[in-house]
KEDO-672298 format. One record per residue (C-alpha): residue number from 1; residue in three letters; x, y, z. Coordinates in Angstrom, 1 decimal. Layout:
<dozas>
[NUM, ALA, [X, Y, Z]]
...
</dozas>
This chain:
<dozas>
[1, UNK, [-6.1, 20.0, 2.3]]
[2, UNK, [-5.7, 21.8, 5.5]]
[3, UNK, [-3.0, 24.5, 6.3]]
[4, UNK, [-0.4, 23.1, 8.8]]
[5, UNK, [0.2, 25.1, 12.0]]
[6, UNK, [3.7, 26.1, 12.6]]
[7, UNK, [4.0, 24.4, 16.0]]
[8, UNK, [2.5, 21.2, 16.9]]
[9, UNK, [0.5, 21.4, 20.4]]
[10, UNK, [2.5, 19.8, 23.4]]
[11, UNK, [1.3, 16.2, 24.0]]
[12, UNK, [-1.0, 16.1, 27.1]]
[13, UNK, [-1.1, 12.4, 28.3]]
[14, UNK, [-3.8, 13.0, 30.7]]
[15, UNK, [-6.6, 13.2, 28.1]]
[16, UNK, [-5.1, 11.8, 24.9]]
[17, UNK, [-5.6, 8.5, 23.1]]
[18, UNK, [-2.4, 8.1, 21.2]]
[19, UNK, [-2.2, 6.2, 18.0]]
[20, UNK, [1.2, 5.6, 16.3]]
[21, UNK, [2.3, 4.3, 13.0]]
[22, UNK, [5.7, 2.6, 12.9]]
[23, UNK, [7.6, 2.8, 9.6]]
[24, UNK, [8.3, 6.4, 8.7]]
[25, UNK, [6.9, 7.6, 11.9]]
[26, UNK, [8.9, 6.0, 14.8]]
[27, UNK, [11.6, 4.6, 12.6]]
[28, UNK, [13.2, 6.0, 9.5]]
[29, UNK, [12.1, 4.2, 6.3]]
[30, UNK, [14.8, 1.8, 5.3]]
[31, UNK, [15.9, 0.3, 1.9]]
[32, UNK, [14.3, -3.0, 2.9]]
[33, UNK, [11.6, -3.7, 5.5]]
[34, UNK, [13.9, -5.7, 7.8]]
[35, UNK, [16.6, -3.1, 7.8]]
[36, UNK, [15.0, -0.5, 9.9]]
[37, UNK, [17.1, 0.9, 12.7]]
[38, UNK, [15.3, 1.3, 16.2]]
[39, UNK, [16.1, 4.2, 18.5]]
[40, UNK, [17.7, 2.8, 21.6]]
[41, UNK, [15.1, 4.2, 24.0]]
[42, UNK, [12.0, 3.3, 21.8]]
[43, UNK, [10.7, 0.5, 23.9]]
[44, UNK, [11.1, 2.3, 27.2]]
[45, UNK, [9.7, 5.4, 25.6]]
[46, UNK, [6.5, 3.6, 24.6]]
[47, UNK, [6.2, 1.9, 28.1]]
[48, UNK, [6.6, 5.5, 29.7]]
[49, UNK, [3.8, 6.7, 27.2]]
[50, UNK, [1.3, 3.8, 28.0]]
[51, UNK, [1.6, 4.4, 31.7]]
[52, UNK, [1.2, 8.3, 31.2]]
[53, UNK, [-2.0, 7.8, 29.0]]
[54, UNK, [-3.4, 5.2, 31.4]]
[55, UNK, [-3.1, 2.5, 28.7]]
[56, UNK, [-4.6, 4.7, 25.9]]
[57, UNK, [-1.6, 4.0, 23.5]]
[58, UNK, [-1.7, 1.8, 20.4]]
[59, UNK, [0.7, 0.9, 17.6]]
[60, UNK, [-1.3, 1.0, 14.3]]
[61, UNK, [0.7, -0.4, 11.3]]
[62, UNK, [0.5, -2.1, 8.0]]
[63, UNK, [3.2, -4.4, 9.2]]
[64, UNK, [2.4, -8.0, 10.4]]
[65, UNK, [1.7, -8.3, 14.1]]
[66, UNK, [4.6, -10.7, 14.5]]
[67, UNK, [7.0, -8.2, 12.9]]
[68, UNK, [5.9, -5.5, 15.3]]
[69, UNK, [6.2, -7.7, 18.2]]
[70, UNK, [9.7, -8.6, 17.2]]
[71, UNK, [10.8, -5.0, 16.7]]
[72, UNK, [9.3, -3.8, 19.9]]
[73, UNK, [10.3, -6.3, 22.6]]
[74, UNK, [9.8, -4.9, 26.0]]
[75, UNK, [6.6, -3.1, 25.0]]
[76, UNK, [3.5, -5.1, 26.0]]
[77, UNK, [0.8, -2.7, 25.1]]
[78, UNK, [-1.7, -2.7, 22.2]]
[79, UNK, [-0.7, -3.4, 18.8]]
[80, UNK, [-2.7, -3.4, 15.5]]
[81, UNK, [-1.1, -5.0, 12.4]]
[82, UNK, [-1.8, -5.6, 8.8]]
[83, UNK, [-3.9, -2.4, 8.6]]
[84, UNK, [-6.3, -3.6, 11.2]]
[85, UNK, [-6.7, -7.4, 10.5]]
[86, UNK, [-4.6, -8.5, 13.4]]
[87, UNK, [-4.4, -7.2, 16.9]]
[88, UNK, [-2.9, -7.7, 20.3]]
[89, UNK, [-4.3, -6.4, 23.5]]
[90, UNK, [-8.0, -6.7, 22.2]]
[91, UNK, [-10.0, -9.3, 20.3]]
[92, UNK, [-8.2, -10.0, 17.0]]
[93, UNK, [-10.4, -8.9, 14.0]]
[94, UNK, [-9.6, -11.9, 11.9]]
[95, UNK, [-9.2, -15.5, 13.4]]
[96, UNK, [-8.2, -17.2, 10.1]]
[97, UNK, [-6.4, -16.6, 7.0]]
[98, UNK, [-8.5, -15.1, 4.3]]
[99, UNK, [-9.3, -17.7, 1.5]]
[100, UNK, [-6.9, -17.5, -1.4]]
[101, UNK, [-4.1, -15.6, 0.4]]
[102, UNK, [-1.4, -18.1, -0.1]]
[103, UNK, [-2.2, -18.3, -4.0]]
[104, UNK, [-2.1, -14.5, -4.1]]
[105, UNK, [1.2, -14.3, -2.1]]
[106, UNK, [2.7, -16.9, -4.4]]
[107, UNK, [1.7, -14.9, -7.7]]
[108, UNK, [3.0, -11.6, -6.0]]
[109, UNK, [6.4, -13.3, -5.2]]
[110, UNK, [6.9, -14.8, -8.5]]
[111, UNK, [5.9, -11.5, -10.3]]
[112, UNK, [8.3, -9.5, -8.1]]
[113, UNK, [11.2, -12.0, -8.7]]
[114, UNK, [10.8, -12.0, -12.3]]
[115, UNK, [11.2, -8.3, -12.5]]
[116, UNK, [13.8, -7.6, -9.8]]
[117, UNK, [11.5, -6.0, -7.4]]
[118, UNK, [11.3, -6.4, -3.7]]
[119, UNK, [8.4, -8.8, -2.3]]
[120, UNK, [7.3, -8.3, 1.2]]
[121, UNK, [5.5, -11.1, 3.0]]
[122, UNK, [2.8, -10.3, 5.4]]
[123, UNK, [0.9, -12.6, 7.6]]
[124, UNK, [-2.5, -11.1, 6.2]]
[125, UNK, [-1.3, -10.0, 2.7]]
[126, UNK, [1.8, -8.9, 0.7]]
[127, UNK, [3.4, -6.0, -0.9]]
[128, UNK, [5.6, -5.4, -3.9]]
[129, UNK, [8.1, -2.5, -3.5]]
[130, UNK, [9.6, -0.6, -6.5]]
[131, UNK, [11.9, 1.8, -4.7]]
[132, UNK, [14.8, 0.3, -6.6]]
[133, UNK, [12.8, 0.7, -9.9]]
[134, UNK, [10.5, 3.8, -9.7]]
[135, UNK, [9.6, 3.4, -13.3]]
[136, UNK, [7.9, 0.1, -12.5]]
[137, UNK, [5.2, 1.7, -10.4]]
[138, UNK, [2.4, 1.8, -13.1]]
[139, UNK, [3.1, -1.8, -14.1]]
[140, UNK, [3.0, -3.1, -10.5]]
[141, UNK, [-0.3, -1.1, -9.9]]
[142, UNK, [-1.8, -2.8, -12.9]]
[143, UNK, [-0.8, -6.2, -11.8]]
[144, UNK, [-2.1, -5.7, -8.1]]
[145, UNK, [-5.3, -4.3, -9.5]]
[146, UNK, [-5.8, -7.4, -11.8]]
[147, UNK, [-5.0, -9.7, -8.6]]
[148, UNK, [-7.5, -7.9, -6.6]]
[149, UNK, [-10.2, -8.3, -9.2]]
[150, UNK, [-9.9, -12.1, -9.1]]
[151, UNK, [-9.6, -12.1, -5.3]]
[152, UNK, [-12.4, -10.1, -4.1]]
[153, UNK, [-11.6, -10.8, -0.5]]
[154, UNK, [-8.6, -8.4, -1.0]]
[155, UNK, [-8.1, -4.7, -1.7]]
[156, UNK, [-5.2, -2.7, -3.1]]
[157, UNK, [-3.5, -0.5, -0.7]]
[158, UNK, [-1.0, 1.9, -2.2]]
[159, UNK, [2.2, 2.9, 0.0]]
[160, UNK, [5.3, 4.8, -0.4]]
[161, UNK, [7.0, 3.2, -3.5]]
[162, UNK, [4.9, -0.1, -3.1]]
[163, UNK, [1.6, -1.6, -3.6]]
[164, UNK, [0.1, -3.9, -1.2]]
[165, UNK, [-2.8, -6.5, -1.2]]
[166, UNK, [-4.5, -6.5, 2.2]]
[167, UNK, [-7.9, -8.1, 3.3]]
[168, UNK, [-11.0, -6.2, 2.3]]
[169, UNK, [-13.0, -4.3, 4.8]]
[170, UNK, [-10.0, -3.4, 7.2]]
[171, UNK, [-8.3, -0.1, 7.6]]
[172, UNK, [-6.3, 2.1, 10.0]]
[173, UNK, [-9.4, 4.2, 10.6]]
[174, UNK, [-11.4, 1.2, 11.2]]
[175, UNK, [-8.9, 0.1, 13.8]]
[176, UNK, [-9.2, 3.5, 15.6]]
[177, UNK, [-12.9, 3.3, 15.7]]
[178, UNK, [-12.7, -0.1, 17.4]]
[179, UNK, [-9.9, 0.9, 19.7]]
[180, UNK, [-11.8, 4.2, 20.8]]
[181, UNK, [-14.5, 2.0, 22.4]]
[182, UNK, [-12.2, 0.2, 24.6]]
[183, UNK, [-12.1, 1.4, 28.4]]
[184, UNK, [-8.6, 2.9, 28.2]]
[185, UNK, [-9.3, 4.9, 25.2]]
[186, UNK, [-13.0, 5.9, 25.8]]
[187, UNK, [-13.6, 9.5, 26.0]]
[188, UNK, [-10.1, 10.6, 25.3]]
[189, UNK, [-8.9, 13.1, 22.5]]
[190, UNK, [-7.5, 11.0, 19.6]]
[191, UNK, [-4.2, 11.9, 18.2]]
[192, UNK, [-2.8, 9.8, 15.2]]
[193, UNK, [0.7, 10.1, 13.8]]
[194, UNK, [1.6, 8.7, 10.4]]
[195, UNK, [3.6, 9.4, 7.3]]
[196, UNK, [1.9, 7.4, 4.3]]
[197, UNK, [-1.1, 7.4, 2.2]]
[198, UNK, [-2.0, 4.4, 4.2]]
[199, UNK, [-2.4, 6.6, 7.2]]
[200, UNK, [-4.7, 9.4, 5.6]]
[201, UNK, [-7.9, 7.7, 6.6]]
[202, UNK, [-6.8, 7.4, 10.3]]
[203, UNK, [-5.4, 11.1, 10.2]]
[204, UNK, [-8.8, 12.1, 9.1]]
[205, UNK, [-10.6, 10.0, 11.7]]
[206, UNK, [-8.5, 11.7, 14.3]]
[207, UNK, [-9.4, 15.2, 12.9]]
[208, UNK, [-13.0, 14.5, 12.8]]
[209, UNK, [-13.5, 12.8, 16.2]]
[210, UNK, [-12.2, 15.8, 18.4]]
[211, UNK, [-8.5, 15.2, 18.1]]
[212, UNK, [-5.9, 15.8, 15.5]]
[213, UNK, [-3.6, 14.3, 13.1]]
[214, UNK, [0.0, 14.7, 12.6]]
[215, UNK, [1.6, 14.1, 9.2]]
[216, UNK, [5.2, 13.1, 9.3]]
[217, UNK, [7.4, 14.3, 6.3]]
[218, UNK, [6.4, 15.9, 3.0]]
[219, UNK, [3.4, 15.3, 0.9]]
[220, UNK, [-0.3, 16.6, 0.9]]
[221, UNK, [-2.4, 15.4, 3.9]]
[222, UNK, [-5.7, 15.9, 5.7]]
[223, UNK, [-3.9, 16.2, 8.8]]
[224, UNK, [-3.7, 19.8, 10.6]]
[225, UNK, [-0.3, 19.1, 12.0]]
[226, UNK, [3.1, 18.2, 10.6]]
[227, UNK, [6.4, 17.0, 11.9]]
[228, UNK, [9.4, 16.8, 9.5]]
[229, UNK, [10.7, 13.2, 10.4]]
[230, UNK, [10.6, 10.4, 12.9]]
[231, UNK, [13.4, 12.1, 14.9]]
[232, UNK, [11.0, 15.1, 15.4]]
[233, UNK, [8.2, 12.8, 16.4]]
[234, UNK, [10.3, 11.0, 19.0]]
[235, UNK, [11.2, 14.4, 20.4]]
[236, UNK, [7.6, 15.4, 20.8]]
[237, UNK, [6.8, 12.2, 22.4]]
[238, UNK, [9.7, 12.3, 24.8]]
[239, UNK, [8.6, 15.7, 25.9]]
[240, UNK, [4.9, 14.7, 26.5]]
[241, UNK, [5.9, 11.5, 28.3]]
[242, UNK, [8.2, 13.4, 30.7]]
[243, UNK, [5.4, 15.7, 31.7]]
</dozas>
């Protein structure tokens, strides 16, 4: 793992391709996925950054695309949801629901309900959160692993106090690779900001493609930079957007 620098370099929008996670990065983690509180100026900030970067700004999240659009009304830029299997502003990677998705979602919903856990429905997958029962983590992982074995079109995605089933072959680093070939992003220095294990491949991609990653919060990471929380991320972005 890399040693973090004490001060993140200033954001230079003139040559940067900016990729932003949502939960834990732009907004604080909430007890339930629908309870996040958005900063009042978030939509305006994203619009300002999109203009400053010449359109080289994308939200890259594990959230469903329709959820991101609902939270970020007023921002019409590029969004990638469901770990790369949904997109707005570029050709959607998936045009149809993966076979077996509804059956897998039903199994996960029933499992979560029977054990007092939180089920999160996603347009291209689902997740089971065990924040309210940390001791249930190994049991949830074993259940999701078994489900993935019987549904080879899906993969297990570990997250913060949760395990998710997502379409196989999609990832946030894969999304960055595709986005980097779009005209607005081409030739720019990639900067990815994320907080979770789901972000590590994208953080590594930015580090190895001439840019850098910013890890938000605690925990080991391949990123060379760190900010303590979403408030610090927003402060850094506001400073860059005002340049």
